ROLO-366556 format. One record per atom (N, C-alpha, C): residue in one letter; y, z, x; atom name; residue number from 1. Coordinates in steps of 0.1 Angstrom, whole numbers, plus 2048, in hexadecimal, padded with zeros to 3 digits. Layout:
NODE res   y   z   x atom   n
NODE   A   Y   Z   X   CA NUM
...
//
This chain:
NODE res   y   z   x atom   n
NODE   M C4C 3AE 6A3    N   1
NODE   M C3F 3A9 69E   CA   1
NODE   M C40 39A 69C    C   1
NODE   F C4B 395 697    N   2
NODE   F C4C 387 694   CA   2
NODE   F C4B 37F 6A1    C   2
NODE   L C51 384 6AC    N   3
NODE   L C51 37E 6B9   CA   3
NODE   L C42 37C 6BE    C   3
NODE   L C3A 387 6BC    N   4
NODE   L C2C 386 6C0   CA   4
NODE   L C25 37C 6B8    C   4
NODE   W C27 37C 6AB    N   5
NODE   W C20 373 6A2   CA   5
NODE   W C24 364 6A6    C   5
NODE   S C31 362 6A9    N   6
NODE   S C35 354 6AC   CA   6
NODE   S C2F 350 6B9    C   6
NODE   M C2D 359 6C2    N   7
NODE   M C27 355 6CF   CA   7
NODE   M C18 351 6CD    C   7
NODE   L C11 358 6C4    N   8
NODE   L C03 356 6C2   CA   8
NODE   L C00 34B 6B8    C   8
NODE   A C09 348 6AF    N   9
NODE   A C07 33D 6A5   CA   9
NODE   A C06 330 6AC    C   9
NODE   R BFD 328 6A6    N  10
NODE   R BFA 31B 6AB   CA  10
NODE   R C05 311 6A6    C  10
NODE   R C0B 30A 6AF    N  11
NODE   R C16 300 6AC   CA  11
NODE   R C10 2F2 6AC    C  11
NODE   P C15 2E9 6A3    N  12
NODE   P C10 2DB 6A4   CA  12
NODE   P C13 2D5 6B1    C  12
NODE   Q C0A 2CD 6B6    N  13
NODE   Q C0C 2C6 6C3   CA  13
NODE   Q C16 2BB 6C2    C  13
NODE   R C1F 2BA 6CA    N  14
NODE   R C29 2AE 6CA   CA  14
NODE   R C22 2A3 6D1    C  14
NODE   R C23 297 6CB    N  15
NODE   R C1D 28B 6D0   CA  15
NODE   R C27 281 6D4    C  15
NODE   S C24 277 6DC    N  16
NODE   S C2D 26D 6E1   CA  16
NODE   S C29 25F 6DB    C  16
NODE   F C33 258 6D7    N  17
NODE   F C31 24B 6D0   CA  17
NODE   F C3A 240 6D6    C  17
NODE   A C36 234 6D6    N  18
NODE   A C3E 229 6DB   CA  18
NODE   A C3E 21E 6D0    C  18
NODE   L C4A 219 6CE    N  19
NODE   L C4C 20E 6C4   CA  19
NODE   L C4A 201 6CB    C  19
NODE   V C40 1FA 6C6    N  20
NODE   V C3C 1ED 6CC   CA  20
NODE   V C3F 1E2 6C2    C  20
NODE   D C45 1D7 6C7    N  21
NODE   D C47 1CB 6BF   CA  21
NODE   D C3B 1C2 6BE    C  21
NODE   N C3C 1B7 6B8    N  22
NODE   N C31 1AE 6B6   CA  22
NODE   N C2C 1A8 6C3    C  22
NODE   A C35 1A7 6CD    N  23
NODE   A C31 1A2 6DA   CA  23
NODE   A C2C 1AC 6E4    C  23
NODE   G C2B 1B9 6DF    N  24
NODE   G C26 1C4 6E8   CA  24
NODE   G C30 1CA 6F0    C  24
NODE   I C3D 1C7 6EE    N  25
NODE   I C48 1CD 6F6   CA  25
NODE   I C4C 1DA 6F0    C  25
NODE   C C4E 1E4 6F8    N  26
NODE   C C52 1F2 6F4   CA  26
NODE   C C61 1F1 6F0    C  26
NODE   R C64 1F5 6E4    N  27
NODE   R C72 1F5 6DF   CA  27
NODE   R C78 203 6DD    C  27
NODE   G C6F 20D 6DD    N  28
NODE   G C75 21B 6DB   CA  28
NODE   G C6A 225 6DE    C  28
NODE   L C6F 232 6E1    N  29
NODE   L C66 23D 6E3   CA  29
NODE   L C69 248 6DA    C  29
NODE   H C5F 250 6D7    N  30
NODE   H C61 25B 6CD   CA  30
NODE   H C57 266 6D0    C  30
NODE   H C5C 273 6CF    N  31
NODE   H C54 27F 6D1   CA  31
NODE   H C54 286 6C3    C  31
NODE   G C49 28A 6BE    N  32
NODE   G C48 291 6B1   CA  32
NODE   G C3A 295 6AE    C  32
NODE   I C39 29C 6A3    N  33
NODE   I C2C 2A1 69E   CA  33
NODE   I C25 296 697    C  33
NODE   D C2C 28E 68F    N  34
NODE   D C26 283 687   CA  34
NODE   D C2C 275 68C    C  34
NODE   R C24 26B 68A    N  35
NODE   R C28 25D 68D   CA  35
NODE   R C33 259 684    C  35
NODE   P C3E 252 689    N  36
NODE   P C48 24D 680   CA  36
NODE   P C42 244 675    C  36
NODE   T C48 243 66A    N  37
NODE   T C42 23C 65F   CA  37
NODE   T C45 22D 65F    C  37
NODE   S C51 229 664    N  38
NODE   S C54 21B 664   CA  38
NODE   S C53 215 672    C  38
NODE   G C4E 209 673    N  39
NODE   G C4D 203 680   CA  39
NODE   G C3F 204 685    C  39
NODE   N C3C 1FD 690    N  40
NODE   N C2F 1FC 697   CA  40
NODE   N C2F 206 6A2    C  40
NODE   W C2D 213 69F    N  41
NODE   W C2D 21E 6A8   CA  41
NODE   W C1E 220 6AD    C  41
NODE   V C1C 221 6BA    N  42
NODE   V C0F 224 6BF   CA  42
NODE   V C10 231 6C7    C  42
NODE   E C05 239 6C7    N  43
NODE   E C05 245 6CF   CA  43
NODE   E C02 242 6DD    C  43
NODE   V C0A 249 6E6    N  44
NODE   V C08 247 6F4   CA  44
NODE   V C06 254 6FB    C  44
NODE   S C00 254 707    N  45
NODE   S BFD 261 70E   CA  45
NODE   S C09 267 714    C  45
NODE   E C13 25F 717    N  46
NODE   E C20 264 71D   CA  46
NODE   E C2A 25A 71A    C  46
NODE   T C37 25D 71D    N  47
NODE   T C41 253 71B   CA  47
NODE   T C48 251 728    C  47
NODE   S C4E 245 72A    N  48
NODE   S C55 241 735   CA  48
NODE   S C61 238 731    C  48
NODE   L C6D 23B 736    N  49
NODE   L C78 232 732   CA  49
NODE   L C77 224 738    C  49
NODE   A C6F 223 743    N  50
NODE   A C6C 216 749   CA  50
NODE   A C65 20D 740    C  50
NODE   W C5E 212 735    N  51
NODE   W C57 209 72C   CA  51
NODE   W C60 202 722    C  51
NODE   L C6D 207 720    N  52
NODE   L C76 200 717   CA  52
NODE   L C78 1F2 71B    C  52
NODE   D C77 1E9 711    N  53
NODE   D C79 1DA 713   CA  53
NODE   D C6F 1D4 71D    C  53
NODE   Q C63 1DB 71E    N  54
NODE   Q C58 1D6 727   CA  54
NODE   Q C4B 1D7 71E    C  54
NODE   P C41 1CF 722    N  55
NODE   P C34 1D0 71B   CA  55
NODE   P C2F 1DE 71D    C  55
NODE   L C2A 1E4 712    N  56
NODE   L C24 1F1 713   CA  56
NODE   L C17 1F1 71A    C  56
NODE   P C15 1F9 725    N  57
NODE   P C09 1F9 72C   CA  57
NODE   P BFD 1FD 724    C  57
NODE   A BF2 1F6 725    N  58
NODE   A BE6 1F9 71D   CA  58
NODE   A BE1 207 720    C  58
NODE   S BE3 20B 72C    N  59
NODE   S BDE 219 730   CA  59
NODE   S BE5 224 72A    C  59
NODE   A BF1 221 724    N  60
NODE   A BFA 22B 71E   CA  60
NODE   A BF5 22F 710    C  60
NODE   R BEE 225 709    N  61
NODE   R BEA 227 6FB   CA  61
NODE   R BDF 232 6FA    C  61
NODE   V BE1 23A 6F0    N  62
NODE   V BD6 244 6ED   CA  62
NODE   V BCD 23E 6E4    C  62
NODE   A BC0 23F 6E6    N  63
NODE   A BB6 23A 6DD   CA  63
NODE   A BB6 242 6D0    C  63
NODE   P BB6 23B 6C5    N  64
NODE   P BB6 242 6B8   CA  64
NODE   P BA9 24A 6B6    C  64
NODE   V BAB 256 6B1    N  65
NODE   V B9F 25E 6AE   CA  65
NODE   V B99 259 6A1    C  65
NODE   V B8D 255 6A1    N  66
NODE   V B86 251 695   CA  66
NODE   V B7D 25C 691    C  66
NODE   R B7F 261 685    N  67
NODE   R B76 26C 680   CA  67
NODE   R B6B 266 678    C  67
NODE   Q B5F 26A 67B    N  68
NODE   Q B54 266 673   CA  68
NODE   Q B52 270 667    C  68
NODE   P B50 26B 65B    N  69
NODE   P B4D 274 650   CA  69
NODE   P B41 27D 653    C  69
NODE   S B42 289 64F    N  70
NODE   S B37 292 651   CA  70
NODE   S B2B 28D 649    C  70
NODE   R B20 28E 650    N  71
NODE   R B13 28A 649   CA  71
NODE   R B0D 296 641    C  71
NODE   R B09 293 635    N  72
NODE   R B03 29D 62D   CA  72
NODE   R AF4 29A 62C    C  72
NODE   N AEC 2A4 62D    N  73
NODE   N ADE 2A2 62B   CA  73
NODE   N ADB 2A1 61C    C  73
NODE   A AD3 298 619    N  74
NODE   A ACF 296 60B   CA  74
NODE   A AC6 2A1 607    C  74
NODE   L AC8 2A6 5FB    N  75
NODE   L ABF 2B1 5F6   CA  75
NODE   L AB3 2AB 5F0    C  75
NODE   A AA8 2B1 5F3    N  76
NODE   A A9B 2AC 5ED   CA  76
NODE   A A9B 2B0 5DE    C  76
NODE   A A96 2A7 5D6    N  77
NODE   A A95 2AA 5C7   CA  77
NODE   A A89 2B2 5C4    C  77
//
């Protein structure tokens, strides 16, 4: 039963991150559920070892998702 439940349970999606220095050079790669806390890590669509010590391609960056606050309708008095 546990095996069936573990197959159906939703797992957190692993994401890819690149460590970028002030000049825009890729200094490291990371796969994980959350962004690392220290350093300038940016989310990327995929990782490539060829990016290390090279400028990070602009096409690799994932656009941040901006959530709009839900609008509430004002109640009439």
